[in-house]
C-alpha positions in Angstrom: 192.7 41.0 168.2 189.3 39.1 168.2 186.3 41.4 168.4 185.1 39.9 171.7 188.5 40.5 173.3 188.5 44.0 171.9 185.1 44.8 173.3 186.0 43.5 176.7 189.1 45.6 176.7 187.0 48.7 175.9 184.6 47.9 178.7 187.3 47.3 181.2 189.1 50.4 180.0 186.0 52.5 180.6 185.4 51.0 184.0 189.0 51.6 185.2 189.1 55.1 183.8 185.7 56.0 185.4 186.8 54.4 188.6 190.1 56.3 188.7 188.4 59.6 188.1 185.9 58.9 190.8 188.7 57.8 193.1 190.5 61.1 192.8 187.3 63.0 193.4 186.6 60.8 196.4 190.1 61.6 197.9 189.5 65.4 197.4 186.0 65.1 199.0 187.5 63.1 201.9 190.0 65.7 202.8 187.5 68.5 202.3 185.0 66.6 204.5 187.7 66.1 207.2 188.5 69.8 207.1 184.8 70.6 207.6 183.8 68.0 210.2 186.8 66.0 211.5 184.6 63.1 212.8 182.4 62.8 209.7 183.7 59.2 209.0 183.9 58.2 212.7 182.4 54.8 212.1 185.2 53.9 209.6 188.0 54.3 212.2 189.5 51.3 214.0 187.6 50.4 217.2 190.5 51.4 219.6 190.7 54.8 217.9 186.9 55.3 218.2 187.1 54.2 221.9 189.9 56.7 222.7 188.1 59.5 220.9 185.2 58.6 223.2 182.5 60.8 221.7 179.6 60.1 219.3 179.7 61.7 215.9 179.1 65.4 216.3 176.2 67.3 214.6 178.7 68.9 212.3 180.2 65.4 211.5 176.7 64.1 210.7 175.9 67.0 208.4 179.3 66.7 206.7 178.8 63.0 206.2 175.4 63.7 204.5 177.0 66.5 202.3 179.9 64.2 201.5 177.5 61.4 200.4 175.3 63.8 198.3 178.3 65.3 196.6 180.1 62.0 196.0 177.2 59.9 194.8 175.0 62.6 193.3 177.6 65.1 192.1 180.4 62.7 191.0 179.3 59.1 190.6 176.0 59.4 188.8 176.9 62.2 186.4 180.3 60.6 185.5 178.5 57.3 184.9 176.0 58.9 182.6 178.9 60.5 180.7 180.7 57.2 180.6 177.7 55.3 179.3 176.9 58.0 176.6 180.5 57.9 175.4 180.6 54.1 175.5 177.3 54.0 173.4 178.8 56.3 170.9 182.1 54.3 170.7 180.2 51.0 170.3 177.8 52.5 167.8 174.5 51.8 169.5 172.8 50.7 172.7 175.1 49.8 175.6 172.8 47.2 177.1 172.6 45.6 180.5 175.7 43.4 180.4 178.1 46.0 179.0 176.8 48.6 181.5 177.0 46.2 184.4 180.6 45.3 183.5 181.6 49.0 183.3 179.8 49.8 186.6 181.3 46.8 188.4 184.8 47.4 187.2 184.5 51.1 188.0 183.4 50.4 191.6 186.1 47.6 191.9 188.7 50.2 190.8 187.4 52.7 193.4 187.4 49.9 196.1 191.0 48.9 195.4 192.1 52.5 195.2 190.4 53.3 198.5 192.1 50.3 200.2 195.6 50.7 198.8 196.0 54.4 198.3 193.6 56.0 200.8 193.6 53.5 203.7 197.0 51.9 203.5 199.3 54.6 202.1 197.6 57.8 203.3 195.6 56.8 206.4 197.9 54.1 207.8 201.3 55.1 206.3 201.4 58.9 205.9 198.9 59.6 208.7 198.1 63.2 207.9 197.0 65.1 211.0 193.8 66.2 209.3 192.6 62.5 209.2 193.4 61.8 212.8 190.6 62.3 215.3 191.5 64.8 218.1 193.2 63.0 221.0 194.1 59.9 219.0 197.1 61.2 217.1 200.0 58.7 216.9 197.9 55.7 217.9 199.4 52.5 216.5 195.9 51.3 215.5 195.9 53.7 212.6 198.5 51.4 211.0 196.4 48.3 211.3 196.4 47.2 207.6 194.3 44.1 208.4 191.5 46.3 209.8 191.3 48.2 206.5 191.5 45.0 204.4 188.7 43.4 206.4 186.5 46.5 206.0 187.2 46.5 202.2 186.3 42.8 202.0 183.0 43.4 203.8 182.1 46.1 201.2 183.1 44.0 198.2 179.6 42.5 197.5 178.7 46.1 196.6 180.8 45.7 193.5 178.2 43.2 192.1 175.3 45.4 193.4 176.6 48.5 191.6 177.2 46.5 188.4 173.6 45.2 188.5 172.1 48.5 189.3 174.0 50.4 186.6 173.2 47.6 184.1 169.5 47.7 185.0 169.2 51.5 184.9 171.0 51.6 181.5 168.8 48.8 180.1 165.6 50.5 181.4 166.6 53.9 179.9 167.5 52.3 176.6 164.1 50.5 176.6 162.3 53.7 177.1 164.2 55.7 174.5 
């Protein structure tokens, strides 16, 4: 296999592996968050579900959303990305650089985005519909099964894939320039 192809496969492999680990942690955090503050992701529900629920996000839901964000981004994403970059640098035998880091970051976030759409939104949320993820008073609503709603929400978030890649690449390049 040519060296360029082999390097790209390593980068994509790191991104997918990182993305899958983060996806599993995201799923665990999602269920824990729902157990603590059922409405913590209120803004991510279909409009008809939010309308029937009829209440703003509770104080507990807002606190849970902040805790979820801090845990997920600060406790999972950043430390795992640091680990991935250090292991990648060791495997490649030197600096990772902007482009390599950007590819791994973007592929990792793409993996998380696809997992979130297919596994969390379509299979779990719309298909299995666990009671824990249904807002009180909205159980059984057909709008939970609206696959298009979830696909459109995922598409709206897709520009973040490039943003995450650029940020990860920039941070890695800056750190490598300093050290």
